[in-house]
N, CA, C, O and the ligand as a Tripos MOL2 file, in Angstrom:
@<TRIPOS>MOLECULE
protein
  261   259    66     0     0
PROTEIN
NO_CHARGES

@<TRIPOS>ATOM
      1 N          -1.4620  -24.6040    2.3640 N.3       1 MET1
      2 CA         -1.7490  -24.4830    0.9190 C.3       1 MET1
      3 C          -2.4270  -23.1620    0.5950 C.2       1 MET1
      4 O          -2.0340  -22.4700   -0.3440 O.2       1 MET1
      5 N          -3.4370  -22.8170    1.3670 N.am      2 SER2
      6 CA         -4.2160  -21.6240    1.0530 C.3       2 SER2
      7 C          -3.4610  -20.3470    1.4300 C.2       2 SER2
      8 O          -3.8780  -19.2430    1.0800 O.2       2 SER2
      9 N          -2.3740  -20.5050    2.1290 N.am      3 ASP3
     10 CA         -1.6210  -19.3430    2.5750 C.3       3 ASP3
     11 C          -1.0110  -18.5820    1.4050 C.2       3 ASP3
     12 O          -0.8110  -17.3690    1.4690 O.2       3 ASP3
     13 N          -0.7210  -19.3150    0.3410 N.am      4 LYS4
     14 CA         -0.1120  -18.7260   -0.8440 C.3       4 LYS4
     15 C          -1.0270  -17.6810   -1.4940 C.2       4 LYS4
     16 O          -0.5770  -16.6190   -1.9250 O.2       4 LYS4
     17 N          -2.2810  -18.0040   -1.5500 N.am      5 GLU5
     18 CA         -3.2590  -17.1000   -2.1760 C.3       5 GLU5
     19 C          -4.1010  -16.4150   -1.1120 C.2       5 GLU5
     20 O          -5.3220  -16.3170   -1.2310 O.2       5 GLU5
     21 N          -3.4460  -15.9580   -0.1040 N.am      6 ARG6
     22 CA         -4.1720  -15.3450    0.9930 C.3       6 ARG6
     23 C          -4.9130  -14.0930    0.5360 C.2       6 ARG6
     24 O          -4.3330  -13.2090   -0.0950 O.2       6 ARG6
     25 N          -6.1640  -14.0310    0.8540 N.am      7 ARG7
     26 CA         -6.9620  -12.8650    0.4770 C.3       7 ARG7
     27 C          -7.1990  -11.9940    1.6970 C.2       7 ARG7
     28 O          -7.5350  -12.4680    2.7820 O.2       7 ARG7
     29 N          -7.0150  -10.7360    1.4790 N.am      8 TRP8
     30 CA         -7.2530   -9.7930    2.5590 C.3       8 TRP8
     31 C          -8.6590   -9.2500    2.4430 C.2       8 TRP8
     32 O          -9.2120   -9.1060    1.3530 O.2       8 TRP8
     33 N          -9.2110   -8.9580    3.5800 N.am      9 LYS9
     34 CA        -10.5400   -8.3540    3.5910 C.3       9 LYS9
     35 C         -10.5200   -7.0970    4.4230 C.2       9 LYS9
     36 O          -9.7470   -6.9650    5.3720 O.2       9 LYS9
     37 N         -11.3820   -6.1790    4.0510 N.am     10 CYS10
     38 CA        -11.5190   -4.9520    4.8240 C.3      10 CYS10
     39 C         -12.1510   -5.2930    6.1710 C.2      10 CYS10
     40 O         -13.1420   -6.0210    6.2380 O.2      10 CYS10
     41 N         -11.5750   -4.7660    7.2240 N.am     11 GLY11
     42 CA        -12.0920   -5.0420    8.5550 C.3      11 GLY11
     43 C         -13.4690   -4.4500    8.7790 C.2      11 GLY11
     44 O         -14.2550   -4.9590    9.5790 O.2      11 GLY11
     45 N         -13.7560   -3.3710    8.0680 N.am     12 LYS12
     46 CA        -15.0360   -2.6950    8.2540 C.3      12 LYS12
     47 C         -16.1430   -3.3140    7.4160 C.2      12 LYS12
     48 O         -17.2430   -3.5670    7.9070 O.2      12 LYS12
     49 N         -15.8330   -3.5610    6.1150 N.am     13 CYS13
     50 CA        -16.8810   -3.9560    5.1710 C.3      13 CYS13
     51 C         -16.8840   -5.4490    4.8490 C.2      13 CYS13
     52 O         -17.8300   -5.9530    4.2450 O.2      13 CYS13
     53 N         -15.8300   -6.1530    5.2510 N.am     14 SER14
     54 CA        -15.6800   -7.5610    4.8800 C.3      14 SER14
     55 C         -15.6630   -7.7640    3.3660 C.2      14 SER14
     56 O         -16.0250   -8.8310    2.8710 O.2      14 SER14
     57 N         -15.2440   -6.7410    2.6440 N.am     15 GLN15
     58 CA        -15.0880   -6.8540    1.1950 C.3      15 GLN15
     59 C         -13.6840   -7.3570    0.9110 C.2      15 GLN15
     60 O         -12.7320   -6.9930    1.6010 O.2      15 GLN15
     61 N         -13.5600   -8.1990   -0.1150 N.am     16 GLU16
     62 CA        -12.2240   -8.6220   -0.5180 C.3      16 GLU16
     63 C         -11.4990   -7.4440   -1.1440 C.2      16 GLU16
     64 O         -12.0580   -6.6950   -1.9450 O.2      16 GLU16
     65 N         -10.2470   -7.3030   -0.7600 N.am     17 LEU17
     66 CA         -9.4830   -6.1760   -1.2810 C.3      17 LEU17
     67 C          -9.0560   -6.4360   -2.7060 C.2      17 LEU17
     68 O          -8.8150   -7.5750   -3.1040 O.2      17 LEU17
     69 N          -8.9670   -5.3710   -3.4640 N.am     18 VAL18
     70 CA         -8.5120   -5.4850   -4.8390 C.3      18 VAL18
     71 C          -7.2350   -4.6630   -5.0060 C.2      18 VAL18
     72 O          -7.0450   -3.6390   -4.3510 O.2      18 VAL18
     73 N          -6.3720   -5.1340   -5.8920 N.am     19 GLN19
     74 CA         -5.1390   -4.4000   -6.1650 C.3      19 GLN19
     75 C          -5.4850   -3.1210   -6.9050 C.2      19 GLN19
     76 O          -6.2390   -3.1220   -7.8780 O.2      19 GLN19
     77 N          -4.9230   -2.0520   -6.4270 N.am     20 GLN20
     78 CA         -5.2690   -0.7590   -6.9750 C.3      20 GLN20
     79 C          -4.0250    0.1090   -6.9940 C.2      20 GLN20
     80 O          -3.2000    0.0630   -6.0810 O.2      20 GLN20
     81 N          -3.9080    0.8930   -8.0410 N.am     21 LYS21
     82 CA         -2.7510    1.7910   -8.0880 C.3      21 LYS21
     83 C          -3.0370    2.9850   -7.1870 C.2      21 LYS21
     84 O          -3.9990    3.7270   -7.3890 O.2      21 LYS21
     85 N          -2.1890    3.1470   -6.2060 N.am     22 VAL22
     86 CA         -2.3940    4.2180   -5.2400 C.3      22 VAL22
     87 C          -1.2460    5.2070   -5.3560 C.2      22 VAL22
     88 O          -0.0770    4.8250   -5.4040 O.2      22 VAL22
     89 N          -1.5970    6.4690   -5.3990 N.am     23 VAL23
     90 CA         -0.5770    7.5100   -5.4750 C.3      23 VAL23
     91 C          -0.3910    8.1240   -4.0960 C.2      23 VAL23
     92 O          -1.3460    8.5470   -3.4450 O.2      23 VAL23
     93 N           0.8420    8.1570   -3.6810 N.am     24 PHE24
     94 CA          1.1680    8.7430   -2.3870 C.3      24 PHE24
     95 C           1.8050   10.0930   -2.5810 C.2      24 PHE24
     96 O           2.4260   10.3790   -3.6050 O.2      24 PHE24
     97 N           1.6390   10.8940   -1.5900 N.am     25 ASN25
     98 CA          2.3830   12.1370   -1.5440 C.3      25 ASN25
     99 C           3.1370   12.1260   -0.2310 C.2      25 ASN25
    100 O           2.5460   12.1250    0.8490 O.2      25 ASN25
    101 N           4.4400   12.1190   -0.3450 N.am     26 TYR26
    102 CA          5.2610   12.0260    0.8570 C.3      26 TYR26
    103 C           6.3930   13.0290    0.7830 C.2      26 TYR26
    104 O           7.2050   12.9990   -0.1420 O.2      26 TYR26
    105 N           6.4410   13.8970    1.7400 N.am     27 LEU27
    106 CA          7.4670   14.9420    1.7980 C.3      27 LEU27
    107 C           7.5510   15.7150    0.4850 C.2      27 LEU27
    108 O           8.6370   16.0630    0.0210 O.2      27 LEU27
    109 N           6.3900   15.9760   -0.1020 N.am     28 GLY28
    110 CA          6.3470   16.7690   -1.3250 C.3      28 GLY28
    111 C           6.6430   15.9820   -2.5850 C.2      28 GLY28
    112 O           6.6190   16.5400   -3.6810 O.2      28 GLY28
    113 N           6.9220   14.6920   -2.4480 N.am     29 HIS29
    114 CA          7.1610   13.8520   -3.6140 C.3      29 HIS29
    115 C           6.0150   12.8690   -3.7710 C.2      29 HIS29
    116 O           5.4190   12.4140   -2.7940 O.2      29 HIS29
    117 N           5.7230   12.5560   -5.0220 N.am     30 THR30
    118 CA          4.6660   11.5730   -5.2310 C.3      30 THR30
    119 C           5.2600   10.3070   -5.8290 C.2      30 THR30
    120 O           6.1910   10.3490   -6.6340 O.2      30 THR30
    121 N           4.7050    9.2070   -5.4220 N.am     31 PHE31
    122 CA          5.0590    7.9320   -6.0390 C.3      31 PHE31
    123 C           3.8480    7.0370   -5.9670 C.2      31 PHE31
    124 O           2.9730    7.2200   -5.1200 O.2      31 PHE31
    125 N           3.8010    6.0680   -6.8610 N.am     32 SER32
    126 CA          2.6360    5.1970   -6.8830 C.3      32 SER32
    127 C           3.0510    3.7490   -6.6850 C.2      32 SER32
    128 O           4.1900    3.3600   -6.9440 O.2      32 SER32
    129 N           2.0940    2.9710   -6.2200 N.am     33 HIS33
    130 CA          2.3630    1.5660   -5.9210 C.3      33 HIS33
    131 C           1.0390    0.8250   -6.0010 C.2      33 HIS33
    132 O          -0.0100    1.3730   -5.6630 O.2      33 HIS33
    133 N           1.0930   -0.4180   -6.4470 N.am     34 ASP34
    134 CA         -0.1210   -1.2310   -6.4250 C.3      34 ASP34
    135 C          -0.3210   -1.7890   -5.0180 C.2      34 ASP34
    136 O           0.5310   -2.4880   -4.4690 O.2      34 ASP34
    137 N          -1.4550   -1.4590   -4.4710 N.am     35 LEU35
    138 CA         -1.7410   -1.8740   -3.1060 C.3      35 LEU35
    139 C          -3.1360   -2.4460   -3.0210 C.2      35 LEU35
    140 O          -4.0110   -2.0870   -3.8080 O.2      35 LEU35
    141 N          -3.3470   -3.3440   -2.0570 N.am     36 PRO36
    142 CA         -4.7060   -3.8380   -1.8410 C.3      36 PRO36
    143 C          -5.5640   -2.7550   -1.2070 C.2      36 PRO36
    144 O          -5.1940   -2.1490   -0.2010 O.2      36 PRO36
    145 N          -6.7170   -2.5280   -1.8190 N.am     37 ALA37
    146 CA         -7.6260   -1.5160   -1.2920 C.3      37 ALA37
    147 C          -9.0440   -2.0640   -1.2780 C.2      37 ALA37
    148 O          -9.3980   -2.9380   -2.0690 O.2      37 ALA37
    149 N          -9.8390   -1.5390   -0.3730 N.am     38 CYS38
    150 CA        -11.2260   -1.9660   -0.2760 C.3      38 CYS38
    151 C         -12.0390   -1.2830   -1.3810 C.2      38 CYS38
    152 O         -12.0120   -0.0580   -1.5020 O.2      38 CYS38
    153 N         -12.7620   -2.0680   -2.1870 N.am     39 PRO39
    154 CA        -13.5480   -1.4810   -3.2700 C.3      39 PRO39
    155 C         -14.7620   -0.7230   -2.7400 C.2      39 PRO39
    156 O         -15.3800    0.0580   -3.4640 O.2      39 PRO39
    157 N         -15.0900   -0.9520   -1.5000 N.am     40 ASP40
    158 CA        -16.2730   -0.3290   -0.9180 C.3      40 ASP40
    159 C         -15.9510    1.0260   -0.2870 C.2      40 ASP40
    160 O         -16.4820    2.0540   -0.7080 O.2      40 ASP40
    161 N         -15.0820    1.0230    0.7210 N.am     41 CYS41
    162 CA        -14.7980    2.2680    1.4350 C.3      41 CYS41
    163 C         -13.5050    2.9350    0.9670 C.2      41 CYS41
    164 O         -13.2200    4.0780    1.3270 O.2      41 CYS41
    165 N         -12.7260    2.2110    0.1640 N.am     42 GLY42
    166 CA        -11.5100    2.8220   -0.3760 C.3      42 GLY42
    167 C         -10.3170    2.7720    0.5560 C.2      42 GLY42
    168 O          -9.2580    3.3210    0.2530 O.2      42 GLY42
    169 N         -10.4860    2.1250    1.6670 N.am     43 GLN43
    170 CA         -9.3800    2.0000    2.6170 C.3      43 GLN43
    171 C          -8.2140    1.2440    1.9810 C.2      43 GLN43
    172 O          -8.3940    0.1570    1.4320 O.2      43 GLN43
    173 N          -7.0420    1.8180    2.0600 N.am     44 VAL44
    174 CA         -5.8520    1.1870    1.4870 C.3      44 VAL44
    175 C          -5.0670    0.5120    2.5940 C.2      44 VAL44
    176 O          -4.8920    1.0620    3.6820 O.2      44 VAL44
    177 N          -4.6060   -0.6680    2.3020 N.am     45 PHE45
    178 CA         -3.8330   -1.3980    3.2910 C.3      45 PHE45
    179 C          -2.3680   -1.3950    2.9100 C.2      45 PHE45
    180 O          -1.9750   -1.9750    1.8980 O.2      45 PHE45
    181 N          -1.5780   -0.7500    3.7160 N.am     46 ILE46
    182 CA         -0.1430   -0.6600    3.4650 C.3      46 ILE46
    183 C           0.5640   -1.6430    4.3720 C.2      46 ILE46
    184 O           0.4590   -1.5860    5.5970 O.2      46 ILE46
    185 N           1.2860   -2.5440    3.7320 N.am     47 SER47
    186 CA          1.9900   -3.5360    4.5240 C.3      47 SER47
    187 C           3.1620   -2.8900    5.2410 C.2      47 SER47
    188 O           3.6750   -1.8500    4.8260 O.2      47 SER47
    189 N           3.5620   -3.5150    6.3020 N.am     48 LYS48
    190 CA          4.6910   -3.0140    7.0780 C.3      48 LYS48
    191 C           5.9520   -2.9830    6.2110 C.2      48 LYS48
    192 O           6.7880   -2.0850    6.3170 O.2      48 LYS48
    193 N           6.0550   -4.0020    5.3480 N.am     49 GLU49
    194 CA          7.2260   -4.0990    4.4770 C.3      49 GLU49
    195 C           7.3070   -2.8990    3.5480 C.2      49 GLU49
    196 O           8.3740   -2.3230    3.3400 O.2      49 GLU49
    197 N           6.1620   -2.5360    2.9940 N.am     50 LEU50
    198 CA          6.1480   -1.4020    2.0730 C.3      50 LEU50
    199 C           6.4550   -0.1190    2.8220 C.2      50 LEU50
    200 O           7.2740    0.6870    2.3800 O.2      50 LEU50
    201 N           5.8050    0.0650    3.9380 N.am     51 ALA51
    202 CA          5.9790    1.3000    4.6940 C.3      51 ALA51
    203 C           7.4450    1.4750    5.0910 C.2      51 ALA51
    204 O           7.9930    2.5740    5.0020 O.2      51 ALA51
    205 N           8.0650    0.3960    5.5250 N.am     52 GLU52
    206 CA          9.4460    0.4950    5.9790 C.3      52 GLU52
    207 C          10.4240    0.4580    4.8200 C.2      52 GLU52
    208 O          11.4420    1.1500    4.8410 O.2      52 GLU52
    209 N          10.1240   -0.3390    3.8150 N.am     53 GLY53
    210 CA         11.0390   -0.4970    2.6900 C.3      53 GLY53
    211 C          10.9720    0.6670    1.7200 C.2      53 GLY53
    212 O          11.9690    1.3490    1.4850 O.2      53 GLY53
    213 N           9.8010    0.8890    1.1600 N.am     54 ARG54
    214 CA          9.6660    1.8670    0.0910 C.3      54 ARG54
    215 C           9.8800    3.2900    0.5880 C.2      54 ARG54
    216 O          10.5060    4.1060   -0.0880 O.2      54 ARG54
    217 N           9.3660    3.5720    1.7470 N.am     55 ILE55
    218 CA          9.4790    4.9380    2.2550 C.3      55 ILE55
    219 C          10.9070    5.2240    2.7140 C.2      55 ILE55
    220 O          11.4020    6.3410    2.5590 O.2      55 ILE55
    221 N          11.5570    4.2270    3.2710 N.am     56 ALA56
    222 CA         12.9550    4.3970    3.6630 C.3      56 ALA56
    223 C          13.8080    4.6400    2.4210 C.2      56 ALA56
    224 O          14.7410    5.4440    2.4350 O.2      56 ALA56
    225 N          13.4700    3.9340    1.3570 N.am     57 GLU57
    226 CA         14.1540    4.0820    0.0760 C.3      57 GLU57
    227 C          14.0060    5.5110   -0.4360 C.2      57 GLU57
    228 O          14.9590    6.1360   -0.9010 O.2      57 GLU57
    229 N          12.7770    5.9990   -0.3310 N.am     58 LEU58
    230 CA         12.4780    7.3420   -0.8090 C.3      58 LEU58
    231 C          13.2210    8.3830    0.0150 C.2      58 LEU58
    232 O          13.6990    9.3800   -0.5260 O.2      58 LEU58
    233 N          13.3180    8.1640    1.2880 N.am     59 GLU59
    234 CA         14.0200    9.1060    2.1470 C.3      59 GLU59
    235 C          15.4960    9.1710    1.7700 C.2      59 GLU59
    236 O          16.1050   10.2400    1.7960 O.2      59 GLU59
    237 N          16.0610    8.0270    1.4230 N.am     60 GLU60
    238 CA         17.4540    8.0000    0.9890 C.3      60 GLU60
    239 C          17.6390    8.8090   -0.2700 C.2      60 GLU60
    240 O          18.5980    9.5680   -0.4110 O.2      60 GLU60
    241 N          16.6860    8.6300   -1.2020 N.am     61 GLU61
    242 CA         16.7080    9.3720   -2.4550 C.3      61 GLU61
    243 C          16.6970   10.8750   -2.1930 C.2      61 GLU61
    244 O          17.4260   11.6370   -2.8280 O.2      61 GLU61
    245 N          15.8730   11.2770   -1.2650 N.am     62 LEU62
    246 CA         15.7280   12.6930   -0.9760 C.3      62 LEU62
    247 C          17.0010   13.2510   -0.3520 C.2      62 LEU62
    248 O          17.3790   14.3940   -0.6090 O.2      62 LEU62
    249 N          17.6470   12.4510    0.4540 N.am     63 GLU63
    250 CA         18.8680   12.9150    1.1050 C.3      63 GLU63
    251 C          20.0120   13.0790    0.1220 C.2      63 GLU63
    252 O          20.9170   13.8870    0.3290 O.2      63 GLU63
    253 N          19.9600   12.3100   -0.9410 N.am     64 ASP64
    254 CA         21.0060   12.3920   -1.9710 C.3      64 ASP64
    255 C          21.0200   13.7200   -2.7020 C.2      64 ASP64
    256 O          22.0510   14.1710   -3.2000 O.2      64 ASP64
    257 N          19.8350   14.3370   -2.7530 N.am     65 LYS65
    258 CA         19.7390   15.5440   -3.5760 C.3      65 LYS65
    259 C          20.1410   16.8230   -2.8420 C.2      65 LYS65
    260 O          20.1040   17.9070   -3.4240 O.2      65 LYS65
    261 ZN        -14.0170   -1.2590    3.4240 Zn       66 ZN66
@<TRIPOS>BOND
     1     1     2 1
     2     2     3 1
     3     3     4 2
     4     3     5 am
     5     5     6 1
     6     6     7 1
     7     7     8 2
     8     7     9 am
     9     9    10 1
    10    10    11 1
    11    11    12 2
    12    11    13 am
    13    13    14 1
    14    14    15 1
    15    15    16 2
    16    15    17 am
    17    17    18 1
    18    18    19 1
    19    19    20 2
    20    19    21 am
    21    21    22 1
    22    22    23 1
    23    23    24 2
    24    23    25 am
    25    25    26 1
    26    26    27 1
    27    27    28 2
    28    27    29 am
    29    29    30 1
    30    30    31 1
    31    31    32 2
    32    31    33 am
    33    33    34 1
    34    34    35 1
    35    35    36 2
    36    35    37 am
    37    37    38 1
    38    38    39 1
    39    39    40 2
    40    39    41 am
    41    41    42 1
    42    42    43 1
    43    43    44 2
    44    43    45 am
    45    45    46 1
    46    46    47 1
    47    47    48 2
    48    47    49 am
    49    49    50 1
    50    50    51 1
    51    51    52 2
    52    51    53 am
    53    53    54 1
    54    54    55 1
    55    55    56 2
    56    55    57 am
    57    57    58 1
    58    58    59 1
    59    59    60 2
    60    59    61 am
    61    61    62 1
    62    62    63 1
    63    63    64 2
    64    63    65 am
    65    65    66 1
    66    66    67 1
    67    67    68 2
    68    67    69 am
    69    69    70 1
    70    70    71 1
    71    71    72 2
    72    71    73 am
    73    73    74 1
    74    74    75 1
    75    75    76 2
    76    75    77 am
    77    77    78 1
    78    78    79 1
    79    79    80 2
    80    79    81 am
    81    81    82 1
    82    82    83 1
    83    83    84 2
    84    83    85 am
    85    85    86 1
    86    86    87 1
    87    87    88 2
    88    87    89 am
    89    89    90 1
    90    90    91 1
    91    91    92 2
    92    91    93 am
    93    93    94 1
    94    94    95 1
    95    95    96 2
    96    95    97 am
    97    97    98 1
    98    98    99 1
    99    99   100 2
   100    99   101 am
   101   101   102 1
   102   102   103 1
   103   103   104 2
   104   103   105 am
   105   105   106 1
   106   106   107 1
   107   107   108 2
   108   107   109 am
   109   109   110 1
   110   110   111 1
   111   111   112 2
   112   111   113 am
   113   113   114 1
   114   114   115 1
   115   115   116 2
   116   115   117 am
   117   117   118 1
   118   118   119 1
   119   119   120 2
   120   119   121 am
   121   121   122 1
   122   122   123 1
   123   123   124 2
   124   123   125 am
   125   125   126 1
   126   126   127 1
   127   127   128 2
   128   127   129 am
   129   129   130 1
   130   130   131 1
   131   131   132 2
   132   131   133 am
   133   133   134 1
   134   134   135 1
   135   135   136 2
   136   135   137 am
   137   137   138 1
   138   138   139 1
   139   139   140 2
   140   139   141 am
   141   141   142 1
   142   142   143 1
   143   143   144 2
   144   143   145 am
   145   145   146 1
   146   146   147 1
   147   147   148 2
   148   147   149 am
   149   149   150 1
   150   150   151 1
   151   151   152 2
   152   151   153 am
   153   153   154 1
   154   154   155 1
   155   155   156 2
   156   155   157 am
   157   157   158 1
   158   158   159 1
   159   159   160 2
   160   159   161 am
   161   161   162 1
   162   162   163 1
   163   163   164 2
   164   163   165 am
   165   165   166 1
   166   166   167 1
   167   167   168 2
   168   167   169 am
   169   169   170 1
   170   170   171 1
   171   171   172 2
   172   171   173 am
   173   173   174 1
   174   174   175 1
   175   175   176 2
   176   175   177 am
   177   177   178 1
   178   178   179 1
   179   179   180 2
   180   179   181 am
   181   181   182 1
   182   182   183 1
   183   183   184 2
   184   183   185 am
   185   185   186 1
   186   186   187 1
   187   187   188 2
   188   187   189 am
   189   189   190 1
   190   190   191 1
   191   191   192 2
   192   191   193 am
   193   193   194 1
   194   194   195 1
   195   195   196 2
   196   195   197 am
   197   197   198 1
   198   198   199 1
   199   199   200 2
   200   199   201 am
   201   201   202 1
   202   202   203 1
   203   203   204 2
   204   203   205 am
   205   205   206 1
   206   206   207 1
   207   207   208 2
   208   207   209 am
   209   209   210 1
   210   210   211 1
   211   211   212 2
   212   211   213 am
   213   213   214 1
   214   214   215 1
   215   215   216 2
   216   215   217 am
   217   217   218 1
   218   218   219 1
   219   219   220 2
   220   219   221 am
   221   221   222 1
   222   222   223 1
   223   223   224 2
   224   223   225 am
   225   225   226 1
   226   226   227 1
   227   227   228 2
   228   227   229 am
   229   229   230 1
   230   230   231 1
   231   231   232 2
   232   231   233 am
   233   233   234 1
   234   234   235 1
   235   235   236 2
   236   235   237 am
   237   237   238 1
   238   238   239 1
   239   239   240 2
   240   239   241 am
   241   241   242 1
   242   242   243 1
   243   243   244 2
   244   243   245 am
   245   245   246 1
   246   246   247 1
   247   247   248 2
   248   247   249 am
   249   249   250 1
   250   250   251 1
   251   251   252 2
   252   251   253 am
   253   253   254 1
   254   254   255 1
   255   255   256 2
   256   255   257 am
   257   257   258 1
   258   258   259 1
   259   259   260 2
@<TRIPOS>SUBSTRUCTURE
     1 MET1         2 RESIDUE 1 A MET
     2 SER2         6 RESIDUE 1 A SER
     3 ASP3        10 RESIDUE 1 A ASP
     4 LYS4        14 RESIDUE 1 A LYS
     5 GLU5        18 RESIDUE 1 A GLU
     6 ARG6        22 RESIDUE 1 A ARG
     7 ARG7        26 RESIDUE 1 A ARG
     8 TRP8        30 RESIDUE 1 A TRP
     9 LYS9        34 RESIDUE 1 A LYS
    10 CYS10       38 RESIDUE 1 A CYS
    11 GLY11       42 RESIDUE 1 A GLY
    12 LYS12       46 RESIDUE 1 A LYS
    13 CYS13       50 RESIDUE 1 A CYS
    14 SER14       54 RESIDUE 1 A SER
    15 GLN15       58 RESIDUE 1 A GLN
    16 GLU16       62 RESIDUE 1 A GLU
    17 LEU17       66 RESIDUE 1 A LEU
    18 VAL18       70 RESIDUE 1 A VAL
    19 GLN19       74 RESIDUE 1 A GLN
    20 GLN20       78 RESIDUE 1 A GLN
    21 LYS21       82 RESIDUE 1 A LYS
    22 VAL22       86 RESIDUE 1 A VAL
    23 VAL23       90 RESIDUE 1 A VAL
    24 PHE24       94 RESIDUE 1 A PHE
    25 ASN25       98 RESIDUE 1 A ASN
    26 TYR26      102 RESIDUE 1 A TYR
    27 LEU27      106 RESIDUE 1 A LEU
    28 GLY28      110 RESIDUE 1 A GLY
    29 HIS29      114 RESIDUE 1 A HIS
    30 THR30      118 RESIDUE 1 A THR
    31 PHE31      122 RESIDUE 1 A PHE
    32 SER32      126 RESIDUE 1 A SER
    33 HIS33      130 RESIDUE 1 A HIS
    34 ASP34      134 RESIDUE 1 A ASP
    35 LEU35      138 RESIDUE 1 A LEU
    36 PRO36      142 RESIDUE 1 A PRO
    37 ALA37      146 RESIDUE 1 A ALA
    38 CYS38      150 RESIDUE 1 A CYS
    39 PRO39      154 RESIDUE 1 A PRO
    40 ASP40      158 RESIDUE 1 A ASP
    41 CYS41      162 RESIDUE 1 A CYS
    42 GLY42      166 RESIDUE 1 A GLY
    43 GLN43      170 RESIDUE 1 A GLN
    44 VAL44      174 RESIDUE 1 A VAL
    45 PHE45      178 RESIDUE 1 A PHE
    46 ILE46      182 RESIDUE 1 A ILE
    47 SER47      186 RESIDUE 1 A SER
    48 LYS48      190 RESIDUE 1 A LYS
    49 GLU49      194 RESIDUE 1 A GLU
    50 LEU50      198 RESIDUE 1 A LEU
    51 ALA51      202 RESIDUE 1 A ALA
    52 GLU52      206 RESIDUE 1 A GLU
    53 GLY53      210 RESIDUE 1 A GLY
    54 ARG54      214 RESIDUE 1 A ARG
    55 ILE55      218 RESIDUE 1 A ILE
    56 ALA56      222 RESIDUE 1 A ALA
    57 GLU57      226 RESIDUE 1 A GLU
    58 LEU58      230 RESIDUE 1 A LEU
    59 GLU59      234 RESIDUE 1 A GLU
    60 GLU60      238 RESIDUE 1 A GLU
    61 GLU61      242 RESIDUE 1 A GLU
    62 LEU62      246 RESIDUE 1 A LEU
    63 GLU63      250 RESIDUE 1 A GLU
    64 ASP64      254 RESIDUE 1 A ASP
    65 LYS65      258 RESIDUE 1 A LYS
    66 ZN66       261 GROUP 0 **** ****
């Protein structure tokens, strides 16, 4: 039951992560995404899905041009 509303915590601060708009700069391109980040130290947690999905998508976009 509780798995649905799983809360992530920062490993360092034990603070609950908050959704935050994060701007990335990758290969000279910027894009933003809402990601869980620690309100204390600012550490952003990028899921494997995002790293593999979104960045792969972006690479395809870049190859098209
Ligand atoms: Zn933290």
